[in-house]
C-alpha positions in Angstrom: 84.5 107.2 125.3 82.4 104.1 126.1 84.4 102.2 123.5 87.7 103.3 125.1 86.6 102.1 128.6 85.4 98.8 127.1 88.8 98.3 125.6 90.5 99.1 128.9 88.2 96.6 130.8 89.0 94.0 128.1 92.7 94.5 128.6 92.4 94.2 132.3 90.4 91.1 131.9 93.0 89.5 129.6 95.8 90.5 132.0 93.9 88.9 134.9 93.4 85.7 133.0 97.0 85.7 131.9 98.2 85.2 135.5 96.1 82.0 135.5 97.4 81.0 132.1 101.0 81.4 133.3 100.3 79.4 136.4 98.9 76.6 134.1 102.0 76.7 131.9 104.3 76.4 134.9 103.0 72.8 135.3 104.6 72.0 131.9 107.6 74.3 131.7 110.2 75.6 134.1 110.0 79.2 135.3 113.4 80.1 133.7 112.3 78.7 130.3 109.0 80.5 130.4 110.8 83.7 131.3 113.1 83.3 128.3 110.3 82.3 126.0 108.2 85.3 126.9 111.1 87.7 126.4 112.0 86.2 123.0 108.4 86.1 121.6 107.6 89.6 122.7 110.9 90.8 121.3 109.9 89.6 117.8 106.5 91.1 118.2 107.8 94.6 119.0 110.5 94.3 116.4 107.7 93.7 113.8 105.7 96.6 115.2 108.8 98.9 115.1 109.6 97.9 111.5 106.1 98.6 110.3 106.0 102.0 112.1 109.6 102.8 111.1 110.5 103.6 114.7 114.1 102.4 114.8 116.6 105.1 115.8 120.3 105.1 116.9 121.0 105.3 120.6 123.7 107.1 122.4 126.1 105.4 124.9 124.2 106.7 128.0 120.9 105.5 126.5 122.5 102.1 125.8 123.5 101.8 129.4 120.0 102.7 130.6 118.5 100.2 128.1 120.8 97.5 129.4 119.7 98.3 133.0 116.0 98.1 131.9 116.7 94.8 130.1 118.5 93.2 133.0 116.5 94.5 136.0 113.2 95.5 134.5 112.7 92.5 132.2 115.0 89.6 132.9 114.9 89.8 136.7 111.2 90.8 136.5 110.2 87.7 134.4 112.3 85.4 136.6 110.7 86.8 139.8 107.2 86.6 138.3 107.3 83.0 136.9 109.3 81.6 139.9 106.9 83.4 142.3 103.9 82.1 140.5 105.2 78.5 140.9 105.1 78.8 144.7 102.2 81.3 145.1 98.8 81.9 143.5 97.7 84.0 140.5 95.5 86.1 142.8 98.4 86.9 145.1 100.6 87.8 142.1 98.0 90.2 140.6 97.4 91.8 144.0 101.1 92.2 144.8 102.0 93.6 141.4 99.2 96.2 141.8 101.5 97.8 144.4 104.0 98.7 141.7 102.6 102.2 141.1 103.2 103.1 144.8 106.7 101.5 144.7 107.4 103.5 141.6 106.3 106.7 143.3 108.8 106.2 146.1 111.6 105.3 143.7 110.8 108.4 141.7 111.1 110.4 144.9 114.5 108.9 145.6 116.0 108.9 142.1 114.1 111.5 140.2 113.5 113.9 143.1 109.8 113.8 142.6 107.6 114.8 145.6 106.3 112.1 147.9 103.0 113.3 149.3 101.1 112.5 152.5 98.4 111.0 150.2 100.9 108.5 148.8 102.1 107.5 152.3 98.6 107.0 153.6 97.6 105.1 150.5 100.6 102.9 150.8 99.8 102.0 154.4 96.2 101.2 153.5 97.3 99.0 150.6 99.8 97.2 152.9 97.1 96.5 155.4 95.0 95.1 152.6 97.9 92.8 151.5 98.2 91.6 155.1 94.5 90.7 155.2 94.6 88.8 151.9 97.7 86.8 152.9 96.5 86.1 156.5 95.1 82.6 156.8 93.1 81.7 159.9 94.4 84.7 161.7 98.0 84.0 161.0 100.1 86.0 158.4 101.3 83.6 155.8 104.1 85.0 153.6 105.4 82.3 151.3 108.6 82.2 149.3 106.5 82.7 146.2 105.0 85.9 147.6 108.4 87.3 148.4 109.6 86.6 144.9 106.4 88.3 143.5 107.3 91.4 145.6 110.7 91.2 143.9 108.9 91.2 140.6 106.8 94.2 141.5 109.9 96.1 142.6 111.8 95.3 139.4 108.8 96.4 137.3 108.9 99.7 139.2 112.6 100.0 138.6 111.9 99.5 134.9 109.5 102.4 134.9 112.3 104.6 136.3 114.6 103.6 133.4 111.7 104.4 131.0 111.2 107.8 132.5 114.9 108.6 132.1 115.0 107.3 128.5 111.8 108.9 127.4 113.5 112.3 127.2 114.6 111.4 123.7 113.2 107.9 122.8 109.6 106.9 122.2 108.0 104.3 124.5 107.8 101.9 121.6 111.4 102.0 120.8 112.4 101.8 124.5 110.2 98.7 124.8 111.6 97.1 121.6 115.3 97.7 122.3 115.1 96.6 126.0 113.3 93.4 125.0 115.9 92.7 122.3 118.7 93.1 124.8 116.9 91.0 127.4 116.5 88.1 125.0 120.1 88.4 123.7 121.4 88.3 127.3 119.1 85.6 128.8 118.5 83.2 125.9 122.0 81.8 125.6 122.0 81.2 129.4 118.8 79.2 129.2 119.6 77.3 126.1 123.0 76.2 127.5 122.1 75.5 131.0 118.4 74.4 131.1 116.8 71.2 129.8 113.8 72.0 127.7 111.2 69.4 126.7 110.5 70.6 123.1 108.2 67.7 122.4 105.2 69.3 124.1 101.8 69.2 122.3 101.0 71.9 119.8 98.0 73.3 121.8 100.3 73.9 124.7 102.7 75.9 122.5 99.8 77.8 121.1 98.7 78.7 124.7 102.2 79.8 125.6 102.5 82.0 122.5 99.1 83.5 122.9 99.8 84.3 126.5 102.7 86.4 125.3 101.5 87.9 122.0 97.9 88.6 123.2 98.4 88.9 127.0 101.4 91.2 126.6 101.8 92.5 123.1 98.4 93.3 121.5 96.7 94.3 124.8 99.5 96.6 125.6 99.0 98.5 122.3 95.2 98.5 122.8 95.7 99.8 126.3 98.0 102.6 125.3 95.6 103.8 122.6 92.5 103.7 124.8 94.5 105.3 127.7 95.3 108.3 125.4 91.6 108.8 124.8 90.4 108.7 128.5 93.6 110.0 130.3 96.2 108.1 132.3 94.7 108.8 135.7 91.2 107.4 134.7 92.8 104.4 133.0 94.8 103.7 136.2 91.5 103.4 138.1 90.4 100.7 135.7 93.8 99.0 135.9 93.3 98.6 139.7 90.4 96.3 139.1 92.8 93.6 137.9 93.4 91.8 141.3 89.6 91.6 141.8 89.2 90.1 138.3 92.0 87.6 138.9 90.3 86.5 142.2 87.0 86.1 140.4 88.5 84.1 137.5 90.5 82.0 139.9 87.2 81.1 141.7 85.3 80.4 138.4 88.0 78.3 136.8 89.7 76.5 139.8 87.0 77.0 142.4 89.6 78.6 144.7 87.7 79.8 147.8 87.7 83.5 148.4 87.0 84.5 152.0 85.2 87.7 153.1 88.5 88.8 154.7 90.4 88.4 151.4 87.7 90.4 149.5 87.9 93.1 152.1 91.7 93.1 152.0 91.6 93.4 148.1 89.2 96.3 148.4 91.6 98.0 150.8 94.5 97.5 148.4 92.3 99.0 145.6 91.4 102.0 147.8 95.0 102.5 148.9 96.4 102.4 145.4 93.6 104.7 144.2 94.4 107.2 147.0 98.1 107.1 146.4 98.1 107.2 142.6 95.1 109.1 141.5 97.3 112.0 140.5 100.2 109.9 139.2 99.2 109.2 135.6 102.8 109.0 134.5 103.2 105.7 136.2 100.9 104.0 133.8 102.0 105.7 130.6 104.8 103.2 130.1 102.9 100.0 130.9 104.2 98.5 127.6 107.7 98.0 129.1 106.4 95.7 131.9 106.0 92.6 129.7 102.8 91.7 132.3 100.2 94.7 133.3 101.8 95.0 133.3 104.4 94.4 130.9 103.6 93.9 132.0 101.1 93.6 132.4 104.2 94.9 129.2 102.6 94.1 130.7 103.3 95.3 129.3 102.7 95.9 129.4 103.6 93.1 133.5 
């Protein structure tokens, strides 16, 4: 059990650092290119995993439609929102805003899957929103940048993706849902990027290594490690560990970039943690499909975000 919790903490640490790595990569690459690059690299990763595990199956027309929705909304739109938002906001804000996705997912599940929305979820959501307000408030004024708005879009599309996963999981495994949706997302998005975006392919080798590692390790390997450890300790307990990610991101941001963290921001982050914990402690299903996030949440998908 200790080993499983150690693995979970390691995954959360990597995901926290991956926000900072992506922000660094945005200084060298455009948000659209990084989105396409991430989708393509992780597609090949999960294709390899699916081949080795012999997981490929035929899909029905309805499942193909849902997979297409997951690819377009949950992956392409999610990655574009994430990388573009990171360009205009901070890694700490991104991690904090994306931590709201379980609560957003709960409300979407109540609307589309007819799952019960409890008083606990509503109270937890309000506490988390107050925490977000305190983190984004600077000198007593609420500062809501374009980047933060885009990151909220990323959190919302990640939550939409989990709804698609829930609908698809009636017959397909999480692994094959992840693989097919990533393949579709890359097939849809790559031609658009290659034909309409100028890419500086002459970047240094270390930079390409960082970009690839950010995807393969930060989304692929850690997602598989997370899912295995989560099965050992339970989804609800793993969710508690996952909620430490914003605090870890803030700490790494301070250690690496000396970004000042105020007492108000720490208190706000603690409120977000408490609100999410209150609203999702009995919602383990939200985290069972993290692989599909590409960040978490993917991915990240992230991806598990």
